[in-house]
ZATOR-691539 format. One record per residue (C-alpha): residue in one letter; residue number from 1; x, y, z. Coordinates in Angstrom, 2 decimals, padded with zeros to 5 digits. Layout:
BEGIN
+----+-----+---------+---------+---------+
| aa |   i |      xx |      yy |      zz |
+----+-----+---------+---------+---------+
|  A | NUM |       X |       Y |       Z |
...
+----+-----+---------+---------+---------+
//
This chain:
BEGIN
+----+-----+---------+---------+---------+
| aa |   i |      xx |      yy |      zz |
+----+-----+---------+---------+---------+
|  M |   1 | -063.91 |  086.79 |  014.24 |
|  T |   2 | -066.05 |  084.33 |  016.23 |
|  Q |   3 | -065.24 |  080.69 |  016.72 |
|  P |   4 | -067.36 |  078.39 |  014.52 |
|  A |   5 | -069.88 |  076.38 |  016.52 |
|  V |   6 | -068.32 |  073.22 |  017.91 |
|  P |   7 | -070.58 |  070.13 |  017.63 |
|  R |   8 | -072.00 |  069.32 |  021.05 |
|  H |   9 | -070.71 |  065.77 |  021.08 |
|  I |  10 | -067.03 |  066.72 |  020.60 |
|  L |  11 | -066.19 |  067.58 |  024.22 |
|  P |  12 | -068.02 |  064.60 |  025.82 |
|  V |  13 | -066.29 |  062.26 |  023.35 |
|  L |  14 | -062.89 |  063.82 |  024.08 |
|  V |  15 | -063.42 |  063.57 |  027.84 |
|  T |  16 | -064.63 |  059.96 |  027.62 |
|  A |  17 | -061.78 |  058.91 |  025.33 |
|  Q |  18 | -059.18 |  060.64 |  027.53 |
|  F |  19 | -060.54 |  058.95 |  030.64 |
|  A |  20 | -060.56 |  055.56 |  028.91 |
|  G |  21 | -057.08 |  055.92 |  027.42 |
|  T |  22 | -055.35 |  057.13 |  030.55 |
|  S |  23 | -056.91 |  054.36 |  032.65 |
|  L |  24 | -053.92 |  052.32 |  031.43 |
|  W |  25 | -051.69 |  054.40 |  033.72 |
|  F |  26 | -052.29 |  052.55 |  036.96 |
|  A |  27 | -053.78 |  049.29 |  035.69 |
|  V |  28 | -051.05 |  047.12 |  037.22 |
|  N |  29 | -050.75 |  049.19 |  040.40 |
|  A |  30 | -054.41 |  048.52 |  041.14 |
|  V |  31 | -053.92 |  044.76 |  041.15 |
|  M |  32 | -050.50 |  044.68 |  042.84 |
|  P |  33 | -051.84 |  043.58 |  046.26 |
|  D |  34 | -053.36 |  040.48 |  044.61 |
|  L |  35 | -050.17 |  039.77 |  042.65 |
|  Q |  36 | -048.06 |  040.17 |  045.78 |
|  R |  37 | -050.22 |  037.66 |  047.64 |
|  E |  38 | -050.30 |  035.12 |  044.79 |
|  L |  39 | -046.69 |  035.42 |  043.61 |
|  G |  40 | -044.92 |  036.34 |  046.83 |
|  W |  41 | -043.58 |  039.68 |  045.55 |
|  P |  42 | -042.39 |  042.20 |  048.17 |
|  A |  43 | -044.29 |  045.44 |  048.75 |
|  S |  44 | -041.37 |  047.32 |  047.16 |
|  A |  45 | -042.15 |  045.72 |  043.76 |
|  V |  46 | -044.75 |  048.38 |  042.96 |
|  G |  47 | -042.12 |  051.16 |  042.98 |
|  P |  48 | -040.09 |  049.98 |  039.98 |
|  L |  49 | -043.29 |  049.17 |  038.07 |
|  T |  50 | -044.58 |  052.70 |  038.60 |
|  S |  51 | -041.21 |  054.24 |  037.70 |
|  S |  52 | -040.96 |  052.03 |  034.61 |
|  L |  53 | -044.18 |  053.46 |  033.21 |
|  Q |  54 | -043.17 |  057.00 |  034.14 |
|  F |  55 | -039.82 |  056.59 |  032.37 |
|  G |  56 | -041.63 |  055.16 |  029.35 |
|  F |  57 | -043.87 |  058.21 |  029.27 |
|  I |  58 | -040.88 |  060.54 |  029.48 |
|  V |  59 | -039.09 |  058.72 |  026.65 |
|  G |  60 | -042.27 |  058.62 |  024.58 |
|  T |  61 | -043.09 |  062.31 |  025.01 |
|  L |  62 | -039.49 |  063.28 |  024.24 |
|  V |  63 | -039.48 |  061.24 |  021.02 |
|  F |  64 | -042.96 |  062.47 |  020.03 |
|  A |  65 | -041.87 |  066.09 |  020.62 |
|  L |  66 | -038.53 |  065.88 |  018.80 |
|  L |  67 | -040.12 |  064.12 |  015.81 |
|  A |  68 | -043.20 |  066.40 |  015.92 |
|  I |  69 | -045.46 |  063.34 |  015.74 |
|  A |  70 | -048.60 |  065.16 |  016.93 |
|  D |  71 | -048.05 |  067.97 |  014.39 |
|  R |  72 | -046.94 |  065.90 |  011.39 |
|  F |  73 | -049.71 |  063.30 |  011.53 |
|  A |  74 | -053.45 |  063.49 |  012.10 |
|  P |  75 | -053.91 |  063.64 |  015.91 |
|  R |  76 | -056.99 |  061.39 |  015.80 |
|  R |  77 | -054.96 |  058.66 |  014.09 |
|  V |  78 | -052.09 |  059.07 |  016.55 |
|  F |  79 | -054.55 |  058.82 |  019.47 |
|  L |  80 | -056.20 |  055.70 |  018.00 |
|  F |  81 | -052.91 |  053.93 |  017.30 |
|  C |  82 | -051.53 |  054.66 |  020.76 |
|  A |  83 | -054.75 |  053.67 |  022.54 |
|  L |  84 | -054.80 |  050.32 |  020.72 |
|  A |  85 | -051.05 |  049.80 |  021.27 |
|  G |  86 | -051.33 |  050.69 |  024.96 |
|  A |  87 | -054.23 |  048.27 |  025.32 |
|  A |  88 | -052.18 |  045.56 |  023.61 |
|  C |  89 | -049.30 |  046.20 |  026.05 |
|  T |  90 | -051.67 |  045.76 |  028.98 |
|  V |  91 | -052.87 |  042.46 |  027.50 |
|  G |  92 | -049.19 |  041.51 |  027.15 |
|  A |  93 | -048.64 |  042.41 |  030.80 |
|  W |  94 | -051.60 |  040.20 |  031.74 |
|  A |  95 | -050.26 |  037.28 |  029.68 |
|  M |  96 | -046.75 |  037.51 |  031.22 |
|  V |  97 | -047.71 |  038.81 |  034.64 |
|  T |  98 | -045.77 |  036.11 |  036.52 |
|  Q |  99 | -042.49 |  037.28 |  034.94 |
|  Y | 100 | -041.53 |  040.44 |  036.80 |
|  E | 101 | -038.85 |  041.56 |  034.30 |
|  A | 102 | -041.26 |  041.14 |  031.37 |
|  L | 103 | -043.86 |  043.10 |  033.30 |
|  L | 104 | -041.40 |  045.97 |  033.67 |
|  V | 105 | -040.90 |  046.03 |  029.89 |
|  W | 106 | -044.63 |  045.98 |  029.15 |
|  R | 107 | -045.24 |  048.84 |  031.57 |
|  F | 108 | -042.40 |  050.86 |  030.02 |
|  L | 109 | -043.96 |  050.38 |  026.56 |
|  T | 110 | -047.37 |  051.34 |  027.94 |
|  G | 111 | -045.83 |  054.61 |  029.13 |
|  V | 112 | -044.37 |  055.24 |  025.68 |
|  F | 113 | -047.79 |  054.91 |  024.06 |
|  L | 114 | -049.48 |  057.04 |  026.71 |
|  A | 115 | -047.42 |  059.87 |  025.19 |
|  G | 116 | -049.80 |  059.63 |  022.22 |
|  I | 117 | -052.92 |  059.82 |  024.39 |
|  Y | 118 | -052.62 |  062.49 |  027.09 |
|  P | 119 | -050.78 |  065.30 |  025.22 |
|  V | 120 | -052.44 |  064.46 |  021.89 |
|  G | 121 | -055.86 |  064.69 |  023.50 |
|  M | 122 | -054.97 |  068.24 |  024.60 |
|  K | 123 | -053.79 |  069.04 |  021.06 |
|  I | 124 | -057.15 |  067.91 |  019.64 |
|  A | 125 | -058.98 |  070.04 |  022.19 |
|  A | 126 | -056.82 |  073.05 |  021.31 |
|  Q | 127 | -057.74 |  072.62 |  017.62 |
|  W | 128 | -061.47 |  072.61 |  018.34 |
|  Y | 129 | -061.63 |  075.20 |  021.12 |
|  T | 130 | -059.74 |  078.23 |  019.90 |
|  R | 131 | -061.80 |  080.07 |  022.52 |
|  G | 132 | -062.90 |  078.59 |  025.82 |
|  L | 133 | -059.90 |  076.26 |  025.83 |
|  G | 134 | -059.46 |  076.60 |  029.60 |
|  G | 135 | -062.92 |  075.18 |  030.21 |
|  A | 136 | -062.46 |  072.36 |  027.71 |
|  L | 137 | -059.08 |  071.34 |  029.12 |
|  G | 138 | -060.51 |  071.59 |  032.64 |
|  L | 139 | -062.95 |  068.79 |  031.81 |
|  L | 140 | -060.38 |  066.87 |  029.77 |
|  I | 141 | -057.66 |  066.83 |  032.45 |
|  G | 142 | -060.33 |  066.34 |  035.10 |
|  A | 143 | -061.06 |  063.05 |  033.35 |
|  L | 144 | -057.35 |  062.19 |  033.51 |
|  V | 145 | -057.27 |  062.95 |  037.24 |
|  L | 146 | -060.36 |  060.84 |  037.90 |
|  G | 147 | -058.97 |  058.00 |  035.78 |
|  S | 148 | -055.67 |  058.08 |  037.66 |
|  A | 149 | -057.38 |  058.19 |  041.07 |
|  S | 150 | -059.60 |  055.26 |  040.08 |
|  A | 151 | -056.65 |  052.94 |  040.75 |
|  H | 152 | -057.41 |  053.34 |  044.46 |
|  A | 153 | -061.10 |  052.54 |  043.90 |
|  L | 154 | -060.09 |  049.47 |  041.91 |
|  R | 155 | -057.79 |  048.44 |  044.73 |
|  A | 156 | -060.69 |  048.76 |  047.18 |
|  L | 157 | -062.79 |  046.55 |  044.90 |
|  S | 158 | -060.03 |  044.04 |  044.26 |
|  G | 159 | -061.48 |  041.73 |  046.86 |
|  T | 160 | -064.60 |  041.23 |  044.72 |
|  L | 161 | -063.14 |  041.54 |  041.21 |
|  P | 162 | -060.37 |  039.11 |  040.14 |
|  W | 163 | -057.19 |  040.79 |  038.92 |
|  P | 164 | -057.33 |  039.32 |  035.37 |
|  T | 165 | -060.78 |  040.89 |  034.92 |
|  L | 166 | -059.47 |  044.26 |  036.05 |
|  M | 167 | -056.43 |  044.20 |  033.74 |
|  L | 168 | -058.31 |  043.01 |  030.66 |
|  G | 169 | -061.18 |  045.36 |  031.44 |
|  V | 170 | -058.83 |  048.35 |  031.49 |
|  A | 171 | -057.27 |  047.23 |  028.19 |
|  A | 172 | -060.70 |  046.96 |  026.57 |
|  L | 173 | -061.68 |  050.37 |  027.96 |
|  A | 174 | -058.59 |  052.05 |  026.47 |
|  A | 175 | -059.14 |  050.46 |  023.06 |
|  A | 176 | -062.80 |  051.50 |  023.11 |
|  G | 177 | -061.77 |  055.08 |  023.91 |
|  G | 178 | -059.47 |  055.26 |  020.90 |
|  L | 179 | -062.12 |  053.81 |  018.58 |
|  L | 180 | -064.78 |  056.14 |  019.97 |
|  L | 181 | -062.68 |  059.24 |  019.33 |
|  F | 182 | -061.65 |  058.17 |  015.83 |
|  F | 183 | -065.04 |  057.10 |  014.50 |
|  T | 184 | -067.32 |  059.69 |  016.12 |
|  T | 185 | -065.26 |  062.86 |  015.50 |
|  H | 186 | -063.44 |  064.47 |  012.61 |
|  D | 187 | -060.60 |  066.93 |  012.27 |
|  A | 188 | -061.39 |  070.46 |  013.42 |
|  P | 189 | -062.34 |  072.61 |  010.39 |
|  H | 190 | -059.93 |  075.39 |  011.39 |
|  A | 191 | -057.03 |  073.11 |  012.37 |
|  H | 192 | -053.64 |  074.27 |  011.15 |
|  A | 193 | -052.12 |  072.38 |  008.28 |
|  R | 194 | -049.82 |  069.59 |  009.38 |
|  V | 195 | -046.13 |  070.36 |  009.22 |
|  T | 196 | -043.69 |  068.31 |  007.17 |
|  T | 197 | -040.44 |  069.23 |  008.93 |
|  L | 198 | -039.10 |  068.97 |  012.47 |
|  Q | 199 | -039.95 |  071.94 |  014.68 |
|  W | 200 | -036.67 |  072.65 |  016.47 |
|  R | 201 | -037.13 |  076.43 |  016.55 |
|  A | 202 | -040.71 |  076.12 |  017.76 |
|  L | 203 | -039.63 |  073.81 |  020.58 |
|  A | 204 | -037.08 |  076.40 |  021.66 |
|  T | 205 | -039.94 |  078.79 |  022.55 |
|  V | 206 | -040.24 |  076.84 |  025.80 |
|  W | 207 | -037.30 |  079.01 |  026.86 |
|  T | 208 | -037.00 |  081.88 |  024.35 |
|  D | 209 | -040.60 |  083.14 |  024.44 |
|  G | 210 | -041.36 |  084.93 |  027.72 |
|  R | 211 | -045.03 |  083.96 |  027.86 |
|  V | 212 | -044.42 |  080.31 |  027.03 |
|  R | 213 | -041.55 |  080.21 |  029.51 |
|  A | 214 | -043.76 |  081.63 |  032.27 |
|  S | 215 | -046.49 |  079.00 |  031.91 |
|  V | 216 | -043.96 |  076.18 |  031.43 |
|  L | 217 | -042.02 |  077.10 |  034.58 |
|  G | 218 | -045.32 |  077.37 |  036.45 |
|  Y | 219 | -046.17 |  073.87 |  035.23 |
|  F | 220 | -042.76 |  072.55 |  036.33 |
|  G | 221 | -043.33 |  073.91 |  039.85 |
|  H | 222 | -046.73 |  072.23 |  039.85 |
|  M | 223 | -045.19 |  068.92 |  038.76 |
|  W | 224 | -042.64 |  069.02 |  041.62 |
|  E | 225 | -045.60 |  068.84 |  043.99 |
|  L | 226 | -048.38 |  066.94 |  042.18 |
|  Y | 227 | -047.30 |  063.32 |  041.78 |
|  T | 228 | -045.27 |  063.27 |  044.98 |
|  M | 229 | -048.36 |  064.41 |  046.85 |
|  W | 230 | -050.30 |  061.60 |  045.16 |
|  V | 231 | -047.70 |  059.06 |  046.26 |
|  M | 232 | -047.57 |  060.41 |  049.83 |
|  V | 233 | -051.34 |  060.67 |  050.44 |
|  P | 234 | -051.73 |  056.94 |  051.21 |
|  L | 235 | -048.89 |  057.27 |  053.76 |
|  V | 236 | -050.69 |  060.21 |  055.37 |
|  L | 237 | -054.01 |  058.33 |  055.43 |
|  A | 238 | -052.28 |  055.24 |  056.82 |
|  T | 239 | -051.80 |  057.14 |  060.08 |
|  R | 240 | -055.57 |  056.76 |  060.61 |
|  L | 241 | -056.96 |  054.18 |  058.17 |
|  Q | 242 | -056.11 |  050.83 |  056.64 |
|  G | 243 | -057.38 |  048.35 |  054.05 |
|  A | 244 | -060.34 |  049.22 |  051.85 |
|  D | 245 | -061.14 |  052.31 |  053.96 |
|  L | 246 | -057.71 |  053.74 |  053.16 |
|  S | 247 | -058.12 |  053.02 |  049.42 |
|  W | 248 | -061.55 |  054.65 |  049.24 |
|  A | 249 | -060.29 |  057.71 |  051.14 |
|  A | 250 | -057.31 |  058.02 |  048.77 |
|  F | 251 | -059.68 |  057.80 |  045.80 |
|  W | 252 | -061.88 |  060.60 |  047.13 |
|  V | 253 | -058.95 |  062.85 |  048.04 |
|  L | 254 | -057.14 |  062.46 |  044.71 |
|  G | 255 | -060.30 |  062.22 |  042.61 |
|  A | 256 | -061.40 |  065.57 |  044.09 |
|  G | 257 | -058.83 |  067.08 |  041.74 |
|  A | 258 | -061.42 |  066.65 |  038.98 |
|  I | 259 | -063.52 |  069.28 |  040.79 |
|  G | 260 | -060.56 |  071.67 |  040.76 |
|  C | 261 | -059.95 |  071.03 |  037.06 |
|  A | 262 | -063.57 |  071.43 |  035.93 |
|  G | 263 | -064.40 |  074.27 |  038.34 |
|  G | 264 | -061.16 |  076.07 |  037.55 |
|  G | 265 | -061.90 |  075.79 |  033.84 |
|  W | 266 | -065.31 |  077.36 |  034.35 |
|  V | 267 | -063.92 |  080.23 |  036.42 |
|  A | 268 | -061.00 |  080.77 |  034.00 |
|  Q | 269 | -063.40 |  081.74 |  031.21 |
|  R | 270 | -064.41 |  084.75 |  033.32 |
|  W | 271 | -061.29 |  085.43 |  035.38 |
|  G | 272 | -058.39 |  084.27 |  033.19 |
|  S | 273 | -056.29 |  081.12 |  033.15 |
|  A | 274 | -053.17 |  082.68 |  034.68 |
|  R | 275 | -054.99 |  083.95 |  037.76 |
|  V | 276 | -056.93 |  080.71 |  038.27 |
|  A | 277 | -053.75 |  078.64 |  037.97 |
|  S | 278 | -051.87 |  080.92 |  040.37 |
|  V | 279 | -054.62 |  080.94 |  043.02 |
|  Q | 280 | -054.87 |  077.14 |  043.00 |
|  L | 281 | -051.09 |  076.80 |  043.03 |
|  A | 282 | -050.89 |  079.15 |  046.02 |
|  I | 283 | -053.57 |  077.23 |  047.94 |
|  S | 284 | -051.91 |  073.86 |  047.30 |
|  G | 285 | -048.59 |  075.35 |  048.41 |
|  L | 286 | -050.21 |  076.55 |  051.64 |
|  C | 287 | -051.59 |  073.05 |  052.14 |
|  C | 288 | -048.01 |  071.75 |  051.96 |
|  L | 289 | -046.90 |  074.24 |  054.59 |
|  A | 290 | -049.90 |  073.44 |  056.82 |
|  T | 291 | -048.93 |  069.77 |  057.18 |
|  P | 292 | -047.30 |  070.06 |  060.65 |
|  L | 293 | -050.40 |  071.84 |  062.00 |
|  V | 294 | -053.12 |  069.51 |  060.67 |
|  I | 295 | -051.64 |  066.03 |  060.27 |
|  D | 296 | -052.57 |  065.22 |  063.90 |
|  A | 297 | -055.66 |  067.45 |  064.03 |
|  T | 298 | -059.28 |  066.40 |  064.56 |
|  A | 299 | -060.87 |  064.31 |  061.82 |
|  P | 300 | -062.93 |  067.13 |  060.18 |
|  L | 301 | -059.90 |  069.40 |  059.92 |
|  F | 302 | -057.62 |  066.54 |  058.78 |
|  Y | 303 | -059.91 |  065.31 |  056.00 |
|  G | 304 | -060.94 |  068.83 |  055.00 |
|  W | 305 | -057.26 |  069.72 |  054.56 |
|  L | 306 | -056.64 |  066.68 |  052.39 |
|  L | 307 | -059.71 |  067.35 |  050.22 |
|  L | 308 | -058.71 |  070.99 |  049.70 |
|  W | 309 | -055.19 |  069.88 |  048.80 |
|  G | 310 | -056.53 |  067.23 |  046.44 |
|  I | 311 | -058.77 |  069.76 |  044.67 |
|  T | 312 | -056.10 |  072.42 |  044.18 |
|  V | 313 | -053.00 |  070.29 |  043.55 |
|  S | 314 | -054.53 |  069.07 |  040.28 |
|  G | 315 | -056.88 |  071.95 |  039.49 |
|  D | 316 | -054.20 |  074.28 |  038.13 |
|  S | 317 | -052.88 |  071.81 |  035.55 |
|  P | 318 | -055.44 |  072.51 |  032.76 |
|  Q | 319 | -054.77 |  076.22 |  032.95 |
|  F | 320 | -051.01 |  075.80 |  032.58 |
|  S | 321 | -051.65 |  073.70 |  029.46 |
|  T | 322 | -054.14 |  076.29 |  028.19 |
|  L | 323 | -051.63 |  079.12 |  028.55 |
|  T | 324 | -048.87 |  077.11 |  026.86 |
|  A | 325 | -051.17 |  076.09 |  023.98 |
|  R | 326 | -052.30 |  079.69 |  023.45 |
|  N | 327 | -048.81 |  081.15 |  023.38 |
|  A | 328 | -046.89 |  078.39 |  021.55 |
|  P | 329 | -046.41 |  078.65 |  017.75 |
|  P | 330 | -049.74 |  077.44 |  016.25 |
|  Q | 331 | -048.09 |  074.89 |  013.96 |
|  A | 332 | -046.24 |  073.24 |  016.88 |
|  V | 333 | -048.74 |  073.23 |  019.75 |
|  G | 334 | -048.70 |  069.44 |  019.98 |
|  S | 335 | -044.92 |  069.23 |  020.07 |
|  V | 336 | -044.51 |  072.02 |  022.64 |
|  L | 337 | -047.14 |  070.48 |  024.94 |
|  T | 338 | -045.52 |  067.08 |  024.58 |
|  L | 339 | -042.01 |  068.37 |  025.34 |
|  T | 340 | -043.36 |  070.22 |  028.38 |
|  N | 341 | -044.99 |  067.01 |  029.61 |
|  S | 342 | -041.72 |  065.13 |  029.13 |
|  I | 343 | -039.68 |  067.54 |  031.23 |
|  G | 344 | -042.45 |  067.89 |  033.82 |
|  F | 345 | -042.69 |  064.15 |  034.40 |
|  G | 346 | -038.90 |  063.97 |  034.67 |
|  I | 347 | -039.12 |  066.52 |  037.47 |
|  S | 348 | -041.88 |  064.51 |  039.13 |
|  I | 349 | -039.74 |  061.34 |  039.18 |
|  V | 350 | -036.87 |  063.21 |  040.87 |
|  S | 351 | -039.30 |  064.60 |  043.44 |
|  I | 352 | -040.96 |  061.23 |  044.09 |
|  L | 353 | -037.67 |  059.38 |  044.54 |
|  L | 354 | -036.33 |  062.09 |  046.85 |
|  F | 355 | -039.38 |  062.37 |  049.09 |
|  V | 356 | -040.10 |  058.62 |  049.28 |
|  S | 357 | -036.48 |  058.02 |  050.26 |
|  L | 358 | -036.52 |  060.76 |  052.90 |
|  S | 359 | -039.85 |  059.54 |  054.31 |
|  Q | 360 | -038.02 |  056.51 |  055.70 |
|  A | 361 | -036.12 |  058.74 |  058.11 |
|  V | 362 | -038.04 |  062.04 |  058.32 |
|  S | 363 | -041.55 |  062.49 |  059.73 |
|  L | 364 | -044.28 |  063.52 |  057.28 |
|  G | 365 | -044.97 |  066.68 |  059.25 |
|  V | 366 | -041.40 |  067.84 |  058.69 |
|  L | 367 | -041.00 |  066.51 |  055.15 |
|  L | 368 | -044.16 |  067.51 |  053.24 |
|  P | 369 | -043.81 |  071.29 |  053.70 |
|  W | 370 | -040.77 |  071.13 |  051.40 |
|  L | 371 | -043.12 |  070.30 |  048.52 |
|  A | 372 | -044.08 |  073.99 |  048.66 |
|  L | 373 | -040.81 |  074.83 |  046.88 |
|  G | 374 | -042.50 |  073.87 |  043.59 |
|  P | 375 | -045.54 |  076.15 |  044.01 |
|  A | 376 | -043.23 |  078.97 |  045.15 |
|  L | 377 | -041.22 |  078.71 |  041.91 |
|  G | 378 | -044.40 |  078.46 |  039.86 |
|  L | 379 | -045.94 |  081.56 |  041.43 |
|  W | 380 | -042.78 |  083.55 |  040.82 |
|  A | 381 | -042.70 |  082.48 |  037.16 |
|  M | 382 | -046.39 |  083.22 |  036.58 |
|  G | 383 | -046.16 |  086.82 |  037.77 |
|  R | 384 | -045.88 |  088.24 |  034.24 |
|  L | 385 | -048.97 |  086.44 |  032.93 |
|  V | 386 | -051.03 |  087.36 |  035.99 |
|  R | 387 | -050.14 |  091.05 |  035.55 |
|  E | 388 | -051.08 |  090.94 |  031.87 |
|  E | 389 | -054.49 |  089.44 |  032.68 |
|  R | 390 | -055.15 |  092.11 |  035.29 |
|  Q | 391 | -054.31 |  094.83 |  032.77 |
|  K | 392 | -056.74 |  093.39 |  030.24 |
|  V | 393 | -059.55 |  093.37 |  032.80 |
|  T | 394 | -058.93 |  096.84 |  034.26 |
|  G | 395 | -057.95 |  098.48 |  030.98 |
|  F | 396 | -054.67 |  099.83 |  032.44 |
|  R | 397 | -051.52 |  099.78 |  030.30 |
+----+-----+---------+---------+---------+
//
């Protein structure tokens, strides 16, 4: 049975809406240098603000998963509501920006509503693209990566754009993304009927189903490395650059992950998602291990290393989500993806706090190779899925 033709505008709309919605993620981080200058906040103030949003996202995804929000209600409506609510929270943060405690609350709430944007966008893609999902999610998560990296570009531009314009502009962009998705698309014709009960047994497949467990553990290993690498890249670049040059370099290094996502999605349609995810995970792990050799190397080798790391550290993410969506119970794809995101971001917070703390006393050349523990776990877990893909291609049983 062939997949019904998907209208051409669906994927561009999904990608645009995902980029717009997830731009809320680092809206405040991008303007923190201006706020620190105007309000006298210490440089350490950005840490709690970032963690506040991350904790909000973890709480939101956990609640969304346990209550099966993305599977009990129309995903387009969930996406619209959360995009508008997240935009409203950013406007609230703008209105109360001088009150640091209130800002922490607004960022926490923004994280909660992001739980209805990022995972729900993947759920919508999974409904439309029953085949070719790896390619679709490659573009979709590539948009997320580019949107997240854009915080560094915004920081580089902050000298020419006032911070209120940036914050309100991001809020308007997120709201527009939700409205665009809702009014220019419709539910997939072959979408599974929405469930009416909680999906406890389906959520348990994260551990009880061997295939789901393999992709989920691979994703957890990826999350140990990903966001910590993103946090540490500016510290690595600061050994050679400063100011706007540093921000632009960080944008290009982290934004290069969109190439890994989109290119990996294209290759996965011919080679298989498990193998593409494993190759990129292995390369990013080797980049971790190479840190002592290249951190003081010549400029071409140094920047080439960072670009390769930036491409591969994000490029495997869509394929982990593709594998999980394919193997999870069809009626609970949204909930399983959301629960996986919740646990994965919890792992990332532990990793970030650990490595940032250790970076005060341990050199980057000694510290960063330990990020390779995540890719090592992920590669071990993905072995089963890689073997199955090889067997399908060669015809061996």
